[in-house]
All heavy atoms as TSV, in Angstrom:
chain	resi	resn	atom	element	x	y	z
A	1	MET	N	N	22.692	14.630	15.833
A	1	MET	CA	C	21.475	15.316	15.441
A	1	MET	C	C	20.326	14.325	15.272
A	1	MET	O	O	19.259	14.545	15.775
A	1	MET	CB	C	21.728	16.123	14.161
A	1	MET	CG	C	20.542	16.947	13.712
A	1	MET	SD	S	20.142	18.287	14.813
A	1	MET	CE	C	20.630	19.692	13.895
A	2	ALA	N	N	20.558	13.218	14.548
A	2	ALA	CA	C	19.498	12.231	14.339
A	2	ALA	C	C	19.063	11.607	15.649
A	2	ALA	O	O	17.879	11.382	15.877
A	2	ALA	CB	C	19.967	11.159	13.362
A	3	ALA	N	N	20.030	11.320	16.531
A	3	ALA	CA	C	19.687	10.742	17.829
A	3	ALA	C	C	18.838	11.712	18.641
A	3	ALA	O	O	17.899	11.303	19.318
A	3	ALA	CB	C	20.951	10.366	18.583
A	4	GLN	N	N	19.147	12.989	18.552
A	4	GLN	CA	C	18.377	13.988	19.273
A	4	GLN	C	C	16.953	14.064	18.720
A	4	GLN	O	O	15.996	14.149	19.467
A	4	GLN	CB	C	19.045	15.355	19.179
A	4	GLN	CG	C	18.296	16.434	19.950
A	4	GLN	CD	C	18.957	17.797	19.823
A	4	GLN	OE1	O	19.940	17.963	19.107
A	4	GLN	NE2	N	18.412	18.773	20.519
A	5	ALA	N	N	16.802	14.003	17.398
A	5	ALA	CA	C	15.471	14.046	16.789
A	5	ALA	C	C	14.646	12.855	17.248
A	5	ALA	O	O	13.467	12.990	17.542
A	5	ALA	CB	C	15.583	14.071	15.265
A	6	ARG	N	N	15.268	11.672	17.320
A	6	ARG	CA	C	14.538	10.490	17.785
A	6	ARG	C	C	14.138	10.642	19.248
A	6	ARG	O	O	13.051	10.271	19.637
A	6	ARG	CB	C	15.395	9.236	17.580
A	6	ARG	CG	C	15.438	8.783	16.161
A	6	ARG	CD	C	16.037	7.377	16.041
A	6	ARG	NE	N	16.383	7.121	14.666
A	6	ARG	CZ	C	17.578	7.260	14.129
A	6	ARG	NH1	N	18.600	7.642	14.880
A	6	ARG	NH2	N	17.799	7.020	12.857
A	7	ALA	N	N	15.026	11.180	20.049
A	7	ALA	CA	C	14.730	11.357	21.461
A	7	ALA	C	C	13.569	12.322	21.663
A	7	ALA	O	O	12.800	12.185	22.611
A	7	ALA	CB	C	15.970	11.863	22.197
A	8	GLU	N	N	13.419	13.263	20.768
A	8	GLU	CA	C	12.322	14.229	20.856
A	8	GLU	C	C	11.049	13.708	20.201
A	8	GLU	O	O	10.041	14.396	20.156
A	8	GLU	CB	C	12.747	15.541	20.204
A	8	GLU	CG	C	13.876	16.232	20.926
A	8	GLU	CD	C	14.405	17.437	20.173
A	8	GLU	OE1	O	13.855	17.760	19.097
A	8	GLU	OE2	O	15.370	18.044	20.657
A	9	GLY	N	N	11.095	12.497	19.648
A	9	GLY	CA	C	9.915	11.926	19.016
A	9	GLY	C	C	9.751	12.315	17.561
A	9	GLY	O	O	8.735	12.049	16.961
A	10	LYS	N	N	10.751	12.949	16.986
A	10	LYS	CA	C	10.683	13.338	15.581
A	10	LYS	C	C	11.358	12.265	14.738
A	10	LYS	O	O	12.366	11.703	15.121
A	10	LYS	CB	C	11.385	14.668	15.368
A	10	LYS	CG	C	10.737	15.806	16.118
A	10	LYS	CD	C	11.507	17.074	15.934
A	10	LYS	CE	C	10.898	18.187	16.760
A	10	LYS	NZ	N	11.697	19.409	16.698
A	11	GLY	N	N	10.800	11.988	13.586
A	11	GLY	CA	C	11.408	11.012	12.697
A	11	GLY	C	C	11.131	9.572	13.092
A	11	GLY	O	O	11.710	8.661	12.550
A	12	VAL	N	N	10.260	9.378	14.044
A	12	VAL	CA	C	9.902	8.033	14.481
A	12	VAL	C	C	8.478	7.763	14.022
A	12	VAL	O	O	7.594	8.591	14.193
A	12	VAL	CB	C	10.002	7.893	16.014
A	12	VAL	CG1	C	9.574	6.511	16.459
A	12	VAL	CG2	C	11.419	8.186	16.476
A	13	GLU	N	N	8.293	6.604	13.426
A	13	GLU	CA	C	6.986	6.273	12.877
A	13	GLU	C	C	6.482	4.983	13.511
A	13	GLU	O	O	7.229	4.014	13.623
A	13	GLU	CB	C	7.123	6.104	11.366
A	13	GLU	CG	C	5.825	6.062	10.623
A	13	GLU	CD	C	6.047	6.087	9.120
A	13	GLU	OE1	O	7.185	6.185	8.655
A	13	GLU	OE2	O	5.040	6.002	8.407
A	14	ASP	N	N	5.244	4.972	13.936
A	14	ASP	CA	C	4.622	3.772	14.482
A	14	ASP	C	C	3.950	3.039	13.328
A	14	ASP	O	O	3.021	3.559	12.717
A	14	ASP	CB	C	3.597	4.146	15.551
A	14	ASP	CG	C	3.003	2.936	16.244
A	14	ASP	OD1	O	3.648	1.871	16.234
A	14	ASP	OD2	O	1.898	3.066	16.795
A	15	ILE	N	N	4.443	1.848	12.998
A	15	ILE	CA	C	3.944	1.105	11.845
A	15	ILE	C	C	3.261	-0.168	12.319
A	15	ILE	O	O	3.812	-0.915	13.117
A	15	ILE	CB	C	5.092	0.750	10.879
A	15	ILE	CG1	C	5.733	2.031	10.349
A	15	ILE	CG2	C	4.597	-0.137	9.749
A	15	ILE	CD1	C	6.968	1.802	9.520
A	16	THR	N	N	2.058	-0.397	11.830
A	16	THR	CA	C	1.323	-1.617	12.113
A	16	THR	C	C	1.187	-2.405	10.823
A	16	THR	O	O	0.792	-1.856	9.795
A	16	THR	CB	C	-0.094	-1.290	12.657
A	16	THR	OG1	O	0.054	-0.480	13.817
A	16	THR	CG2	C	-0.849	-2.545	12.996
A	17	THR	N	N	1.528	-3.681	10.863
A	17	THR	CA	C	1.404	-4.548	9.700
A	17	THR	C	C	0.166	-5.414	9.858
A	17	THR	O	O	-0.045	-6.021	10.904
A	17	THR	CB	C	2.643	-5.453	9.569
A	17	THR	OG1	O	3.792	-4.625	9.486
A	17	THR	CG2	C	2.556	-6.318	8.342
A	18	VAL	N	N	-0.654	-5.451	8.809
A	18	VAL	CA	C	-1.874	-6.247	8.815
A	18	VAL	C	C	-1.893	-7.081	7.541
A	18	VAL	O	O	-1.687	-6.546	6.449
A	18	VAL	CB	C	-3.133	-5.339	8.865
A	18	VAL	CG1	C	-4.402	-6.160	8.836
A	18	VAL	CG2	C	-3.088	-4.435	10.080
A	19	LYS	N	N	-2.118	-8.376	7.674
A	19	LYS	CA	C	-2.243	-9.238	6.495
A	19	LYS	C	C	-3.714	-9.479	6.233
A	19	LYS	O	O	-4.451	-9.893	7.128
A	19	LYS	CB	C	-1.533	-10.571	6.726
A	19	LYS	CG	C	-0.041	-10.446	6.787
A	19	LYS	CD	C	0.607	-11.808	6.913
A	19	LYS	CE	C	2.110	-11.672	6.952
A	19	LYS	NZ	N	2.781	-12.997	6.940
A	20	LEU	N	N	-4.147	-9.198	4.998
A	20	LEU	CA	C	-5.521	-9.429	4.606
A	20	LEU	C	C	-5.577	-9.582	3.101
A	20	LEU	O	O	-4.653	-9.183	2.407
A	20	LEU	CB	C	-6.436	-8.292	5.075
A	20	LEU	CG	C	-6.174	-6.903	4.525
A	20	LEU	CD1	C	-7.498	-6.166	4.388
A	20	LEU	CD2	C	-5.299	-6.142	5.489
A	21	PRO	N	N	-6.652	-10.157	2.581
A	21	PRO	CA	C	-6.769	-10.305	1.131
A	21	PRO	C	C	-6.714	-8.938	0.434
A	21	PRO	O	O	-7.189	-7.933	0.958
A	21	PRO	CB	C	-8.133	-10.968	0.942
A	21	PRO	CG	C	-8.390	-11.665	2.240
A	21	PRO	CD	C	-7.772	-10.778	3.287
A	22	PHE	N	N	-6.127	-8.945	-0.768
A	22	PHE	CA	C	-5.958	-7.702	-1.526
A	22	PHE	C	C	-7.296	-7.007	-1.766
A	22	PHE	O	O	-7.408	-5.787	-1.607
A	22	PHE	CB	C	-5.251	-8.002	-2.848
A	22	PHE	CG	C	-4.854	-6.777	-3.601
A	22	PHE	CD1	C	-3.884	-5.926	-3.114
A	22	PHE	CD2	C	-5.450	-6.474	-4.810
A	22	PHE	CE1	C	-3.503	-4.790	-3.810
A	22	PHE	CE2	C	-5.078	-5.339	-5.516
A	22	PHE	CZ	C	-4.103	-4.497	-5.016
A	23	ALA	N	N	-8.320	-7.765	-2.116
A	23	ALA	CA	C	-9.644	-7.176	-2.369
A	23	ALA	C	C	-10.177	-6.484	-1.116
A	23	ALA	O	O	-10.821	-5.430	-1.204
A	23	ALA	CB	C	-10.620	-8.244	-2.849
A	24	ASP	N	N	-9.906	-7.041	0.053
A	24	ASP	CA	C	-10.345	-6.407	1.300
A	24	ASP	C	C	-9.617	-5.082	1.526
A	24	ASP	O	O	-10.216	-4.103	1.978
A	24	ASP	CB	C	-10.110	-7.333	2.496
A	24	ASP	CG	C	-11.016	-8.549	2.499
A	24	ASP	OD1	O	-11.908	-8.656	1.620
A	24	ASP	OD2	O	-10.836	-9.411	3.386
A	25	ALA	N	N	-8.317	-5.058	1.198
A	25	ALA	CA	C	-7.562	-3.809	1.347
A	25	ALA	C	C	-8.120	-2.727	0.430
A	25	ALA	O	O	-8.272	-1.574	0.836
A	25	ALA	CB	C	-6.086	-4.062	1.055
A	26	LEU	N	N	-8.451	-3.101	-0.801
A	26	LEU	CA	C	-9.043	-2.120	-1.724
A	26	LEU	C	C	-10.396	-1.631	-1.212
A	26	LEU	O	O	-10.710	-0.437	-1.309
A	26	LEU	CB	C	-9.187	-2.721	-3.118
A	26	LEU	CG	C	-7.880	-3.053	-3.843
A	26	LEU	CD1	C	-8.183	-3.670	-5.204
A	26	LEU	CD2	C	-6.992	-1.838	-3.978
A	27	ALA	N	N	-11.187	-2.527	-0.650
A	27	ALA	CA	C	-12.478	-2.128	-0.081
A	27	ALA	C	C	-12.274	-1.163	1.089
A	27	ALA	O	O	-13.064	-0.222	1.262
A	27	ALA	CB	C	-13.262	-3.357	0.369
A	28	MET	N	N	-11.212	-1.378	1.855
A	28	MET	CA	C	-10.925	-0.488	2.981
A	28	MET	C	C	-10.511	0.904	2.496
A	28	MET	O	O	-10.784	1.895	3.170
A	28	MET	CB	C	-9.850	-1.098	3.873
A	28	MET	CG	C	-10.327	-2.349	4.600
A	28	MET	SD	S	-8.997	-3.215	5.448
A	28	MET	CE	C	-8.754	-2.143	6.863
A	29	VAL	N	N	-9.880	0.985	1.336
A	29	VAL	CA	C	-9.587	2.302	0.746
A	29	VAL	C	C	-10.897	2.966	0.347
A	29	VAL	O	O	-11.133	4.148	0.629
A	29	VAL	CB	C	-8.646	2.171	-0.469
A	29	VAL	CG1	C	-8.522	3.498	-1.206
A	29	VAL	CG2	C	-7.277	1.668	-0.038
A	30	ARG	N	N	-11.771	2.200	-0.290
A	30	ARG	CA	C	-13.050	2.762	-0.745
A	30	ARG	C	C	-13.900	3.284	0.406
A	30	ARG	O	O	-14.551	4.322	0.281
A	30	ARG	CB	C	-13.839	1.710	-1.527
A	30	ARG	CG	C	-13.285	1.440	-2.886
A	30	ARG	CD	C	-14.177	0.481	-3.673
A	30	ARG	NE	N	-13.470	0.023	-4.848
A	30	ARG	CZ	C	-12.862	-1.162	-4.948
A	30	ARG	NH1	N	-12.907	-2.019	-3.953
A	30	ARG	NH2	N	-12.232	-1.487	-6.038
A	31	ASP	N	N	-13.909	2.540	1.541
A	31	ASP	CA	C	-14.784	2.976	2.645
A	31	ASP	C	C	-14.093	3.922	3.625
A	31	ASP	O	O	-14.685	4.369	4.593
A	31	ASP	CB	C	-15.391	1.773	3.366
A	31	ASP	CG	C	-14.429	0.987	4.244
A	31	ASP	OD1	O	-13.337	1.487	4.573
A	31	ASP	OD2	O	-14.782	-0.157	4.610
A	32	GLY	N	N	-12.818	4.248	3.362
A	32	GLY	CA	C	-12.122	5.229	4.186
A	32	GLY	C	C	-11.373	4.656	5.373
A	32	GLY	O	O	-10.729	5.399	6.107
A	33	THR	N	N	-11.424	3.337	5.577
A	33	THR	CA	C	-10.688	2.725	6.677
A	33	THR	C	C	-9.193	2.908	6.466
A	33	THR	O	O	-8.454	3.181	7.410
A	33	THR	CB	C	-11.030	1.224	6.789
A	33	THR	OG1	O	-12.439	1.083	6.945
A	33	THR	CG2	C	-10.327	0.577	7.956
A	34	ILE	N	N	-8.733	2.738	5.234
A	34	ILE	CA	C	-7.348	3.059	4.870
A	34	ILE	C	C	-7.394	4.422	4.206
A	34	ILE	O	O	-8.045	4.597	3.179
A	34	ILE	CB	C	-6.747	2.015	3.913
A	34	ILE	CG1	C	-6.639	0.656	4.605
A	34	ILE	CG2	C	-5.390	2.481	3.397
A	34	ILE	CD1	C	-6.161	-0.465	3.708
A	35	ALA	N	N	-6.704	5.400	4.815
A	35	ALA	CA	C	-6.783	6.761	4.303
A	35	ALA	C	C	-5.421	7.418	4.118
A	35	ALA	O	O	-5.353	8.534	3.614
A	35	ALA	CB	C	-7.636	7.618	5.242
A	36	ASP	N	N	-4.329	6.733	4.511
A	36	ASP	CA	C	-3.030	7.383	4.362
A	36	ASP	C	C	-2.500	7.205	2.945
A	36	ASP	O	O	-2.651	6.156	2.325
A	36	ASP	CB	C	-2.027	6.877	5.402
A	36	ASP	CG	C	-1.642	5.438	5.187
A	36	ASP	OD1	O	-2.436	4.554	5.549
A	36	ASP	OD2	O	-0.559	5.218	4.633
A	37	ALA	N	N	-1.890	8.246	2.438
A	37	ALA	CA	C	-1.474	8.296	1.034
A	37	ALA	C	C	-0.449	7.232	0.679
A	37	ALA	O	O	-0.518	6.642	-0.402
A	37	ALA	CB	C	-0.926	9.681	0.711
A	38	LYS	N	N	0.506	6.962	1.571
A	38	LYS	CA	C	1.537	5.969	1.251
A	38	LYS	C	C	0.922	4.596	1.001
A	38	LYS	O	O	1.289	3.907	0.055
A	38	LYS	CB	C	2.562	5.871	2.384
A	38	LYS	CG	C	3.483	7.033	2.499
A	38	LYS	CD	C	4.433	6.797	3.655
A	38	LYS	CE	C	5.269	8.016	3.958
A	38	LYS	NZ	N	6.140	7.796	5.115
A	39	THR	N	N	0.003	4.199	1.839
A	39	THR	CA	C	-0.625	2.884	1.692
A	39	THR	C	C	-1.497	2.845	0.449
A	39	THR	O	O	-1.478	1.867	-0.308
A	39	THR	CB	C	-1.457	2.537	2.944
A	39	THR	OG1	O	-0.605	2.587	4.092
A	39	THR	CG2	C	-2.081	1.155	2.817
A	40	ILE	N	N	-2.242	3.895	0.197
A	40	ILE	CA	C	-3.101	3.946	-0.986
A	40	ILE	C	C	-2.257	3.881	-2.256
A	40	ILE	O	O	-2.588	3.141	-3.192
A	40	ILE	CB	C	-3.988	5.200	-0.965
A	40	ILE	CG1	C	-4.999	5.087	0.184
A	40	ILE	CG2	C	-4.699	5.393	-2.302
A	40	ILE	CD1	C	-5.759	6.360	0.475
A	41	MET	N	N	-1.132	4.603	-2.291
A	41	MET	CA	C	-0.274	4.561	-3.474
A	41	MET	C	C	0.358	3.186	-3.659
A	41	MET	O	O	0.489	2.700	-4.784
A	41	MET	CB	C	0.795	5.643	-3.400
A	41	MET	CG	C	0.218	7.035	-3.617
A	41	MET	SD	S	1.466	8.324	-3.777
A	41	MET	CE	C	2.102	8.401	-2.123
A	42	LEU	N	N	0.729	2.528	-2.576
A	42	LEU	CA	C	1.285	1.186	-2.677
A	42	LEU	C	C	0.247	0.208	-3.228
A	42	LEU	O	O	0.541	-0.596	-4.112
A	42	LEU	CB	C	1.786	0.696	-1.324
A	42	LEU	CG	C	2.306	-0.738	-1.308
A	42	LEU	CD1	C	3.539	-0.869	-2.186
A	42	LEU	CD2	C	2.590	-1.184	0.104
A	43	LEU	N	N	-0.985	0.295	-2.739
A	43	LEU	CA	C	-2.048	-0.576	-3.239
A	43	LEU	C	C	-2.347	-0.290	-4.706
A	43	LEU	O	O	-2.593	-1.210	-5.496
A	43	LEU	CB	C	-3.311	-0.423	-2.384
A	43	LEU	CG	C	-3.195	-0.971	-0.962
A	43	LEU	CD1	C	-4.392	-0.522	-0.127
A	43	LEU	CD2	C	-3.056	-2.476	-0.955
A	44	GLN	N	N	-2.304	0.972	-5.091
A	44	GLN	CA	C	-2.525	1.329	-6.494
A	44	GLN	C	C	-1.427	0.739	-7.371
A	44	GLN	O	O	-1.699	0.171	-8.430
A	44	GLN	CB	C	-2.576	2.845	-6.665
A	44	GLN	CG	C	-2.796	3.260	-8.111
A	44	GLN	CD	C	-2.793	4.766	-8.283
A	44	GLN	OE1	O	-2.294	5.510	-7.440
A	44	GLN	NE2	N	-3.346	5.222	-9.377
A	45	TRP	N	N	-0.167	0.865	-6.927
A	45	TRP	CA	C	0.932	0.280	-7.687
A	45	TRP	C	C	0.743	-1.231	-7.820
A	45	TRP	O	O	0.908	-1.796	-8.899
A	45	TRP	CB	C	2.278	0.572	-7.013
A	45	TRP	CG	C	3.362	-0.269	-7.604
A	45	TRP	CD1	C	4.048	-0.025	-8.757
A	45	TRP	CD2	C	3.830	-1.522	-7.117
A	45	TRP	NE1	N	4.930	-1.058	-9.005
A	45	TRP	CE2	C	4.804	-1.996	-8.007
A	45	TRP	CE3	C	3.515	-2.297	-6.002
A	45	TRP	CZ2	C	5.477	-3.194	-7.819
A	45	TRP	CZ3	C	4.184	-3.492	-5.816
A	45	TRP	CH2	C	5.150	-3.930	-6.729
A	46	ALA	N	N	0.380	-1.894	-6.714
A	46	ALA	CA	C	0.194	-3.350	-6.736
A	46	ALA	C	C	-0.890	-3.750	-7.727
A	46	ALA	O	O	-0.774	-4.763	-8.409
A	46	ALA	CB	C	-0.135	-3.856	-5.338
A	47	ALA	N	N	-1.940	-2.933	-7.824
A	47	ALA	CA	C	-3.051	-3.239	-8.729
A	47	ALA	C	C	-2.703	-2.959	-10.183
A	47	ALA	O	O	-3.114	-3.696	-11.077
A	47	ALA	CB	C	-4.286	-2.434	-8.334
A	48	LEU	N	N	-1.924	-1.910	-10.439
A	48	LEU	CA	C	-1.659	-1.501	-11.821
A	48	LEU	C	C	-0.410	-2.138	-12.420
A	48	LEU	O	O	-0.424	-2.545	-13.578
A	48	LEU	CB	C	-1.530	0.026	-11.892
A	48	LEU	CG	C	-2.774	0.813	-11.510
A	48	LEU	CD1	C	-2.468	2.307	-11.536
A	48	LEU	CD2	C	-3.938	0.469	-12.399
A	49	ASP	N	N	0.668	-2.201	-11.645
A	49	ASP	CA	C	1.943	-2.668	-12.183
A	49	ASP	C	C	2.613	-3.745	-11.338
A	49	ASP	O	O	3.626	-4.292	-11.742
A	49	ASP	CB	C	2.926	-1.495	-12.317
A	49	ASP	CG	C	2.474	-0.479	-13.340
A	49	ASP	OD1	O	1.963	-0.888	-14.388
A	49	ASP	OD2	O	2.627	0.732	-13.087
A	50	GLY	N	N	2.085	-4.006	-10.187
A	50	GLY	CA	C	2.716	-4.937	-9.258
A	50	GLY	C	C	2.155	-6.342	-9.352
A	50	GLY	O	O	1.638	-6.763	-10.392
A	51	PRO	N	N	2.216	-7.062	-8.259
A	51	PRO	CA	C	1.852	-8.476	-8.269
A	51	PRO	C	C	0.371	-8.761	-8.517
A	51	PRO	O	O	0.019	-9.888	-8.848
A	51	PRO	CB	C	2.273	-8.959	-6.882
A	51	PRO	CG	C	2.326	-7.735	-6.034
A	51	PRO	CD	C	2.703	-6.614	-6.964
A	52	PHE	N	N	-0.486	-7.765	-8.396
A	52	PHE	CA	C	-1.919	-7.991	-8.596
A	52	PHE	C	C	-2.428	-7.405	-9.910
A	52	PHE	O	O	-3.635	-7.319	-10.136
A	52	PHE	CB	C	-2.722	-7.414	-7.416
A	52	PHE	CG	C	-2.413	-8.114	-6.128
A	52	PHE	CD1	C	-1.494	-7.586	-5.242
A	52	PHE	CD2	C	-3.022	-9.318	-5.819
A	52	PHE	CE1	C	-1.192	-8.237	-4.061
A	52	PHE	CE2	C	-2.726	-9.978	-4.633
A	52	PHE	CZ	C	-1.806	-9.436	-3.752
A	53	ARG	N	N	-1.503	-7.008	-10.801
A	53	ARG	CA	C	-1.918	-6.446	-12.092
A	53	ARG	C	C	-2.609	-7.527	-12.906
A	53	ARG	O	O	-2.301	-8.716	-12.780
A	53	ARG	CB	C	-0.730	-5.874	-12.844
A	53	ARG	CG	C	0.234	-6.919	-13.373
A	53	ARG	CD	C	1.391	-6.254	-14.104
A	53	ARG	NE	N	2.345	-7.243	-14.531
A	53	ARG	CZ	C	3.380	-7.662	-13.824
A	53	ARG	NH1	N	3.573	-7.172	-12.632
A	53	ARG	NH2	N	4.201	-8.576	-14.281
A	54	PRO	N	N	-3.528	-7.126	-13.757
A	54	PRO	CA	C	-4.212	-8.097	-14.611
A	54	PRO	C	C	-3.209	-8.758	-15.556
A	54	PRO	O	O	-2.264	-8.122	-16.013
A	54	PRO	CB	C	-5.223	-7.268	-15.405
A	54	PRO	CG	C	-5.320	-5.967	-14.672
A	54	PRO	CD	C	-4.039	-5.777	-13.935
A	55	ALA	N	N	-3.434	-10.017	-15.823
A	55	ALA	CA	C	-2.563	-10.732	-16.760
A	55	ALA	C	C	-2.734	-10.137	-18.158
A	55	ALA	O	O	-3.834	-9.812	-18.578
A	55	ALA	CB	C	-2.930	-12.210	-16.777
A	56	GLU	N	N	-1.618	-9.993	-18.831
A	56	GLU	CA	C	-1.670	-9.487	-20.206
A	56	GLU	C	C	-1.992	-10.642	-21.137
A	56	GLU	O	O	-1.521	-11.754	-20.935
A	56	GLU	CB	C	-0.333	-8.844	-20.574
A	56	GLU	CG	C	-0.055	-7.609	-19.734
A	56	GLU	CD	C	1.180	-6.862	-20.194
A	56	GLU	OE1	O	1.603	-7.060	-21.340
A	56	GLU	OE2	O	1.689	-6.084	-19.388
A	57	PRO	N	N	-2.799	-10.371	-22.156
A	57	PRO	CA	C	-3.146	-11.450	-23.087
A	57	PRO	C	C	-1.905	-11.936	-23.838
A	57	PRO	O	O	-0.989	-11.158	-24.106
A	57	PRO	CB	C	-4.134	-10.809	-24.052
A	57	PRO	CG	C	-4.039	-9.340	-23.832
A	57	PRO	CD	C	-3.400	-9.108	-22.493
A	58	HIS	N	N	-1.876	-13.231	-24.108
A	58	HIS	CA	C	-0.768	-13.826	-24.868
A	58	HIS	C	C	-0.927	-13.493	-26.348
A	58	HIS	O	O	-2.038	-13.299	-26.833
A	58	HIS	CB	C	-0.743	-15.336	-24.669
A	58	HIS	CG	C	-0.431	-15.738	-23.280
A	58	HIS	ND1	N	-1.422	-16.078	-22.371
A	58	HIS	CD2	C	0.735	-15.826	-22.621
A	58	HIS	CE1	C	-0.858	-16.372	-21.226
A	58	HIS	NE2	N	0.453	-16.233	-21.334
A	59	ALA	N	N	0.159	-13.458	-27.062
A	59	ALA	CA	C	0.123	-13.221	-28.493
A	59	ALA	C	C	-0.732	-14.299	-29.167
A	59	ALA	O	O	-0.628	-15.456	-28.839
A	59	ALA	CB	C	1.531	-13.228	-29.086
A	60	GLY	N	N	-1.605	-13.885	-30.041
A	60	GLY	CA	C	-2.466	-14.823	-30.738
A	60	GLY	C	C	-3.829	-15.025	-30.072
A	60	GLY	O	O	-4.721	-15.587	-30.661
A	61	ASP	N	N	-3.981	-14.537	-28.814
A	61	ASP	CA	C	-5.295	-14.611	-28.161
A	61	ASP	C	C	-6.192	-13.536	-28.727
A	61	ASP	O	O	-5.765	-12.439	-29.044
A	61	ASP	CB	C	-5.177	-14.417	-26.646
A	61	ASP	CG	C	-4.533	-15.622	-25.958
A	61	ASP	OD1	O	-4.357	-16.653	-26.626
A	61	ASP	OD2	O	-4.199	-15.509	-24.779
A	62	SER	N	N	-7.458	-13.850	-28.866
A	62	SER	CA	C	-8.399	-12.859	-29.397
A	62	SER	C	C	-9.239	-12.300	-28.315
A	62	SER	O	O	-9.591	-12.895	-27.386
A	62	SER	CB	C	-9.310	-13.476	-30.439
A	62	SER	OG	O	-8.540	-13.945	-31.519
């Protein structure tokens, strides 16, 4: 069944990988260049909880 779906073009995704600065990717979301939900959600996760989240203040910092 899965092989048949692939042969018919179903379940196959064309993926393009692009490396660029994180700020540029966010700008591309803002201007509509990046518009797919999966990519936008991944960038949001990276900004809020992932590798690009703001550093949390250390205990004792004011």
